[in-house]
N, C-alpha and C positions, 0 to 999 in steps of 0.2 A: 504494500500500500504506500502511495507517495506521502511525503511529509505534509502535515497540516500547517499552513503558514498564515501570518497576518498580512494584509495587503500593503501595509507600510514597508514590508520587507521584500516586496515583489522583485525589486532590482537585483537582489542577491541570488535569485533563482532563475535567471535567464537561461533558456534552453532545457530546463528541468520540468519534470512532471510534479505537480503540487495539488493539494486539496485546499479549498477555501470555504470557510463557513460564514454565511452572511445572509443578506436579504436582497430581494430584487428591487432595485431602485427605479429601473425603467426597462422597457422592452420594446424592440421594434422588429418587424419582420420584413424580409425581402425574398419572397418565394422560397427558395431552398436554403435560405440562411436565416438564423435567428440571432439577434444581437441582444445580449443580456447585460445590462449595467448592474453590477453588484456593489454592495457596500458592506463593510464589516465593522464599522466604527473607527477603523484606523485609516481607511482610504477607500478608493473606488477603482474598479477595473471593468473593462468590457470583455465578456466571454463570448466567443463566436462559435455557434453551433452550425455545422455544415451537414445537411441531410445525408449526402452521399457517404460521409465518413462515420455515421452513427447508426446504432440499432434503431429501428423505427420507433420503439417505445421510448427511447431516450429523447429523440427529436420531438415526439408528440408531448412528452413531459415539459419540454421547453416552451411549447406553444400554449400549454395550460396555465402557465404561471401568471399570477396577478401581482400588482404592485405590493411590495412588502411581504410577499411569500418568503418563508425561510427555507434555505437550500444549502446543500453541500455540493460544490462544483469541483470536478477533477479535470485537469488538462495541462497542457504544456505552456510555459511562459515564453512569450516572444516579444521582441522589441517592436514598437510601432511608434514612429516619430510623429505620426499624424494624430495620435491619441493625446488628449490633455494629461494623461497619466503616464505616458511614455512606454507603456507595455499593454499587452492584451493576453488573454488566455484562449488557446485553441481547445474548446471543450471536448472532452472524451467521455465524460459520465456526469450524471446529475442525480442527486438524491433529494427528494422533496420531503421536508419535515412537516410543512404546513402550508396549505393554500389559503392565503388571506382573503377575507371578505373584501368587497369593493371598498377601496380606500377613500375616506371622506375628503382628503386634501389632494386635489388634483392640480394640473398646470394652470387652471383658470385663476383669476384674481379672487381672493377671499377677503372679507372684512376683518378688522382687528378683533372684534368680539368673537367671531367664529373661530379664528385662529387661537385665541386665548382659551376658548372653551375646549379646544382640542390641543392644548399645549403639550399634553403627554405624547401626542403624535407629531406635532409641529417640530419638536426637538429633533426629529429625524431628518429635517430638511437640511440641505448642505449649508445654507447661510446661517441658520441657527446653530448648527453644529460648529461652524467656524468661530462664531462669537464665543461659544462656551469653551472651545479649545483655547482661545486667547485668555479667557477668564482663568482656566485651570493653570496655564503657564504663568500668568501674572501672580496668582496666589502662591504658587510654588516659589517663584522668584522672590516674593516678599519674605517668605519664611527663610529661605536660604541666605538672603542678604542680612537679615537680622541675626541669624546664627553666626554668620561670619564676623559680625560686629560685637559678638560676645553676649547676645541676649538669650535669655532662657524663656521658653514658652510656659506660662503659668495661666491656666484657664480661669476666667472670671465667671461668677454665677450668672445664670439667666433670670432666675427669680430673685428679686431684691425687695427690701422693706421700704424703700423710698426712692425719690427722684434724684437723677444726676443733672439733667439738663433743663428741666422745667416741669412743674406738676400738671400743666395743661395738656401734655402729650403722652400721658401714661396709659398703658393698657393694664387695667386692674383685674386681679383674679383672687379667688379664695384660696388661702393656704391653711387648711385645717382650722378654720375659724378666724384666722387673722387675714388682714389685707396684705396682699403681695402684688408686685408689679413686674411686668416683663422689662428686662433691662434696656435702658436707653444707651448705655455705654458701660464698658468694663473698666473705665479709667480709675474710679475711686479705689477699686480693689487692686489695680496695678500700682497705685501709689504705695499700698502696703507691700506688695511683692517686690517692688524695686528696692525697698529698704531692706529686704531679706536677701535679694540676689544681685543688687547693684544695677542690673539692667534686665528688664523683663518685658514680655508682651503677651497679649492675648489676641486671638483671631476667631471671631464667631459672630452669630446673629445678634442684631440689636433691633429695637422696636420703637417706633414713634407713631402715636395716634394722631397724626396731623391730617386734617381734612383737606388735603391738597390733591389737585388733579393735574399738576404740572408734569412734564416729561422727566423731570429731575428728582421726583420723590417716590419713595416706596414706603409702605408701612413696616416692612421687614427687610433689612439689608445687612450686609456683612461689613464689619470694621476690623481693621488691623490697628492695634493700639499699643505702641511701645512707650515705655516709661523709663527714665534714667535718673538715678541718684547722683548728687554732686553735679548738677547740670542746670543751665539757664536757658533763656529764650534763644540765644544765638546757637547753642548746641542743638536745640530741637529743630530749628530751621535748617541748619546744616545737614542733620540726619535725614530730614524729610526730602530735601533736594537730592541728596545722594541716593536715597531709596528710589525715588521716582526715576532717576536716570538709570539706575541698575535694572529696574523692571522694564523700562523702555528698551534698553539694549537687549535684554533677554527675549522679549516677544518679537522684536525685529529680526533677531537671529533665528528663532525657532518657529515662528508662525507666518513665514513668508507666504506659503500657499493659502493660509486662511485669509490673510489680508487681500491676496489676489482674488480669492473667491468673493470677498465682500466688496471688491472694486474700491478699496480704500487707498487713497493717496497718502503714503507714509512719509512724504518729504518733510512735513512739519515735525513729525516725531523724530526723524533723523537729525534734525537741527537743534534738539533740546540739549542744553548743556547747563551744568551748575557752575557758579551760583546763578539763580534766577533773578530777574529784575525785581527790585524791592521798593515798595512805597509805604510810607507811613499812612495811617488813616487820613490825616490832614492833607497829605500830598495827593491821595486818591480823590478826596473831595474836590481839590483844585482841578485835577485832570477831568473829572466829571463835569464841573462847571464850565470848563473850556469847551465842552461839547454839548452845552445847553442841557445838561442833566442836573437837575437841582435836588440835592439831598441836604437836609438840615444837619448841622453838627449834633451828634448824639443819636442819630438814626442809623440803623444797620443797613447794609446793602442787600438788595434783593437780586433776583436772577437777572433783571434787565441791566442793573448797574454793574454786576459782575461781568456780564457779557461785554459791556463797553470797555471796562478796565482791561480785560484780557485781550481785547482786540487792539489795544495800544501797542502791543509787542508781538502779537501772533505767537505767543510763547507763554508757558505758565508764569505767573507773577506771584510774588509774596506781598500781601498787605498786612502790616503789623501795627500794634499799639492802637487798638480800637478803644473807645470809651468804656470804662468799667461798668457804667450804668446799663449797658446792653449786653453784658457778658455774664456767664455763670459766676457763682459766689466764690469759687476756689481759685480764681486767677490772681496772680501776684500783681499788685499795682506797680507802676513804673516809679521808682524812687525820685526821678527827676520831675515827674508830673503825675501825682496820684490820681488824677482824673482818668488816666489811661491805664490799660492793662498790658502786661508783658505777654501778649498773645499774638497769634498770626494765623492767616489763612493762605493756602496755596490755591489759586484760582486757575482753572484750565481754560484754554481757548475754545472757540467754537460753541460757546453757550453751555458748556457742561458744568460751569460754576465751581464751587468750592469742592476740591477733592481731598484736601487735608485741612484740619483745624487743630490747633494746639496752643500750648502756653507754658510758661513757668507757673508752678503751683504755689500757693501760699504755704509757707512752712512754719510760720510763727503762730502759736495757738491763740494769743489774744486777738490778733488781726483776723484770724479765721472765725473766731467766735463773733466778732463784730460784724463781719460780712454775712455770716449766717443769720444773725439777728435782723440785719437790714433787709434780708430776703425772706424773712418770716418763716424760717426753717426750724423745725423741732429738733433741738440738740440731742434729745434722748435717742433718736434713731441713728444719729451720727456719732455716738459716744466712741465707738471703735476708731472712727476716722480722726476724731480729735486726739485720741490717745497716741496716734502716730507722731504727733507734734510734741509729745512728752518724753519719748524714748528714742533718743538718737536722731532727732530731726535734722535734715539737711536741705539745702536748696535742691529742687528736683523739677523735672520738666518732661513733657511728652506730647503726643498728638494722636489723633485718630485719622485713619485713611479709609475712605469709603471705596470698597473694591468695585461696586457697580458703576459709580461715576468714573472711576479710572478706566474701566473696561469700555464704558460708553464712549469716552473720549478716544481711546485707542482705536476702536472699531468704527466710530462714526454712526452708530445706530441712532435712529430718531428718538427712541424712548428707552428709559432704563429697564422697562419690563422685559426687554430682550436680552439683558445682561445677566439674568438670574434664571435658573431652571424653571421655578414655579413662582412667579411674582405675586406679591400680596399688595394690593392697592386699595384705595378707598372703596371701590365697588367690586373687588375681586378676591374671593376666598376659594374658588373652585377652578381647576381641579386641585 
């Protein structure tokens, strides 16, 4: 029996007999020839069945196949420079595992609602497949970069007793008679773990009950959150820039075929270099006003403002030192101007907005208590968080990187719902 191979390894078996296990992606007939496009999750290939060279029952089996039928194909690998995959298989045998029902997703145009209702099947399309391959590579690159920088992965809990980012966007649930919430961020717990490990990170799902229908928002998304002891604002910015560049380099190297399938122009990605252009909040306001975009001092930037700012450079930019009044309680004030926080955002071009948000954290207990009081927070649920400031406190800093926005920018997809396998939005909980 010939060896069973993955289609990604086809080039290593030119001239050899192989077996391929997969699904029928498409089929066309030409009299005495059947052309079967197969996929196996690692690639695609055309298998050519010639009636004269096959037993009648094998050829008839080829003609019975429907889209997404599962099969095992045997045949010889041969080079074909006309093929988009560079090779084809001269079919010698076919084993049918399952004849699929009529597939609901055809070559015609389908509406977004229909495709999202069939997301479990839409994932099989080549474009969705390409996006999620980029996501997989980007996620792996994030982890490997942080490990190379001396970070330890320490997972943060998903069920939490209180808010991190704001009480108005919490998903509440019952926890054995107590109120609990789905985590908005693992950051507070990473502040504890970085004091144990020096450098730590978590990477997992986070939740925001925002009633938003924009293309840049999801109710459930994944964040990478590194935290560093003995670190300040500049250290966090530097790490975020180098992380973004490392991930870009990785996906450009390993996902060329995926970008080609998406028809994504990668020239802008190829030009990204650290350090990124940097603007203070005040400088960003001035740049916006120069373009007749009016934002009052003390207001945060929305998607429109972020798009204008990013377009100034056609490159990710860093905006830092926002007013403390519009930022969470845990951000360290700027000692030179306490009205400002030692925080930053990395804003991606092309309208994808903030992909990284971080800050230096408050490490003095009195100041942290004062900020919590001004935000109306209950100290009792933050007792453990306050205790971190009593036992070996040090300046520390970190950030959160949203993987969906990063992948959205990389791939150029119009909506973040395409960057996660099963999106959760304001009106979508199925499938």
